[in-house]
C-alpha positions as CSV (number, residue, x, y, z in Angstrom):
1,I,47.9,90.7,95.4
2,E,46.3,94.4,95.8
3,P,48.7,97.0,94.6
4,Y,47.7,99.0,97.7
5,I,45.7,98.3,100.6
6,I,44.3,101.8,102.8
7,F,45.0,101.3,106.1
8,G,44.1,104.2,108.5
9,G,43.6,106.8,105.6
10,I,47.3,106.2,104.3
11,V,47.5,104.4,100.6
12,L,50.2,101.2,102.2
13,G,51.0,100.3,99.2
14,L,51.6,103.1,97.1
15,V,53.6,105.0,100.3
16,L,55.8,101.3,99.9
17,Y,56.2,101.9,96.2
18,G,57.4,105.1,96.9
19,Y,60.1,103.7,99.6
20,G,61.2,101.3,97.7
21,R,61.7,103.0,94.5
22,Y,63.5,105.6,96.8
23,L,65.6,102.6,98.6
24,S,66.7,101.3,94.8
25,R,67.9,104.2,93.8
26,K,69.7,103.7,97.0
27,V,71.5,100.9,96.9
28,K,72.4,100.3,93.5
29,R,75.2,98.0,92.8
30,M,77.2,97.9,89.6
31,P,76.3,94.7,87.8
32,A,78.6,91.4,89.4
33,K,79.3,90.0,85.7
34,L,82.0,92.6,85.1
35,K,85.2,91.0,85.0
36,T,88.9,92.7,83.8
37,S,89.0,92.7,80.1
38,S,92.5,92.4,78.4
39,E,93.4,95.4,78.6
40,G,92.7,95.9,82.1
41,R,95.1,92.9,82.4
42,S,97.4,93.7,80.2
43,L,97.9,97.6,81.7
44,I,98.4,95.6,85.0
45,K,100.6,93.5,84.0
46,F,102.9,96.0,82.4
47,Y,103.3,97.9,85.6
48,E,103.5,94.5,87.7
49,A,106.0,93.4,86.1
50,L,106.9,89.9,85.8
51,K,110.0,88.7,88.2
52,L,110.5,85.1,88.3
53,E,112.4,85.8,91.6
54,S,111.2,86.9,94.8
55,Y,112.9,90.2,95.5
56,E,111.7,93.4,98.2
57,D,109.3,96.5,96.9
58,P,110.4,99.7,97.2
59,G,109.0,99.2,100.6
60,G,110.5,96.2,102.0
61,V,107.3,93.7,101.3
62,L,108.8,90.4,99.6
63,T,106.9,90.1,96.2
64,I,106.9,88.3,93.1
65,G,105.3,87.2,89.9
66,Y,103.3,90.0,88.9
67,G,103.2,91.9,91.9
68,H,102.1,89.1,94.3
69,T,102.6,89.6,98.0
70,S,102.6,87.2,100.6
71,D,98.8,85.6,101.6
72,K,97.4,82.1,102.5
73,Q,97.4,80.3,99.6
74,Y,100.5,81.3,98.2
75,P,103.5,82.5,100.5
76,V,106.4,84.2,99.1
77,Y,109.7,83.7,100.7
78,P,113.1,85.0,100.1
79,G,115.1,83.1,97.0
80,Q,111.7,82.1,96.1
81,R,111.8,81.3,92.4
82,I,108.7,80.6,90.3
83,T,107.4,79.2,86.5
84,E,105.8,81.8,84.3
85,A,102.6,79.7,84.9
86,Q,103.0,80.1,88.3
87,A,102.8,83.5,88.2
88,D,99.8,83.5,86.0
89,M,98.3,81.1,89.0
90,M,99.0,84.3,91.1
91,F,98.5,86.7,89.3
92,E,94.8,85.6,88.4
93,H,94.1,85.1,92.4
94,D,95.5,88.3,93.4
95,L,93.0,89.4,90.0
96,R,89.9,87.4,91.7
97,E,90.4,89.7,94.9
98,A,90.7,92.6,93.8
99,E,87.7,92.4,91.3
100,A,85.7,91.7,94.6
101,I,86.7,94.7,96.2
102,V,85.6,96.7,93.0
103,Q,82.3,95.0,92.9
104,R,81.6,94.9,96.9
105,R,82.9,98.5,97.2
106,V,81.3,100.6,94.2
107,D,77.6,101.0,94.8
108,V,77.0,103.0,91.4
109,P,76.6,102.0,87.4
110,I,80.1,102.0,86.2
111,T,81.7,101.1,82.5
112,G,83.7,98.0,81.7
113,F,86.7,100.9,81.5
114,Q,85.9,102.4,84.9
115,F,86.0,98.6,86.3
116,D,89.0,97.9,84.7
117,A,90.5,101.0,86.2
118,L,89.9,100.3,89.1
119,V,90.8,96.9,89.4
120,S,94.1,98.3,88.6
121,H,94.4,100.8,91.2
122,V,92.9,98.0,94.0
123,F,95.8,95.7,92.6
124,N,98.7,98.1,93.3
125,T,97.4,99.7,96.5
126,G,94.6,96.9,98.0
127,G,91.5,99.7,97.6
128,S,91.2,103.2,99.2
129,D,88.4,104.3,100.3
130,G,88.9,107.6,99.8
131,L,88.6,106.7,96.2
132,F,85.5,104.6,96.6
133,Q,83.8,107.3,98.5
134,R,84.2,109.7,95.8
135,I,82.8,107.3,93.3
136,N,80.0,106.6,95.5
137,N,79.0,110.1,96.5
138,D,78.9,111.3,92.6
139,E,82.1,113.6,92.7
140,S,82.9,115.3,89.3
141,L,85.1,113.8,87.0
142,E,87.4,116.9,88.0
143,E,87.6,115.9,91.3
144,I,88.0,111.8,91.7
145,G,90.7,112.9,88.5
146,R,92.9,115.1,90.8
147,W,92.5,112.8,93.3
148,W,93.3,109.8,91.3
149,T,96.7,111.1,89.9
150,T,97.6,112.9,93.0
151,T,97.2,109.8,95.6
152,Y,99.0,106.9,96.2
153,I,101.8,107.7,94.2
154,T,104.5,107.8,97.4
155,Q,106.5,105.5,99.1
156,N,107.6,106.5,102.3
157,G,107.3,110.2,101.3
158,I,108.5,109.8,98.1
159,Q,107.1,110.4,94.8
160,L,108.0,107.5,92.5
161,R,107.6,108.3,89.1
162,G,106.3,104.9,88.1
163,L,103.4,105.2,90.3
164,K,102.5,108.9,88.9
165,I,102.1,107.3,85.2
166,R,100.6,104.2,86.5
167,R,97.9,106.5,88.4
168,E,97.2,108.5,85.1
169,K,97.8,105.3,82.8
170,E,94.5,104.3,84.9
171,W,92.9,107.6,85.0
172,Q,93.0,107.7,81.0
173,L,91.4,103.7,81.5
174,Y,88.7,105.4,83.6
175,N,87.7,108.0,81.4
176,K,87.9,105.9,78.0
């Protein structure tokens, strides 16, 4: 195949080649092979804390295991008790979902530490359009950090110390 074709006085191949290079810069995706490291897993498990009996979180949501809330595969109900092995299965299920969200939403190359920090954030919050937009728009680390450490730190309008500390630890990991 010829690398270019002259069409109406325009070198079509070079135009398409240039357009393809432009698109490849605009549609970059992070490698799908990234998985949460042991450090990332430990961070999430530490802040979610293992609870073998269901409880209501500060927002009134029934929760069990490592911060698992009810879904089709693993429903949570009042008075429910589980084993640590069941909590680990729920954790792996929730972790895969959080990883998939990060992989789907991040359009720029990131490090493994940044991936871990984002997965922790998503695991806890469900994900944030504002955070992904800042990262994908290549905002400065200062701007991303200011947003990261001051957003998603409240429950019902009250700042929670534990969430503030978690966001700071995630941000430290993101910058490692």
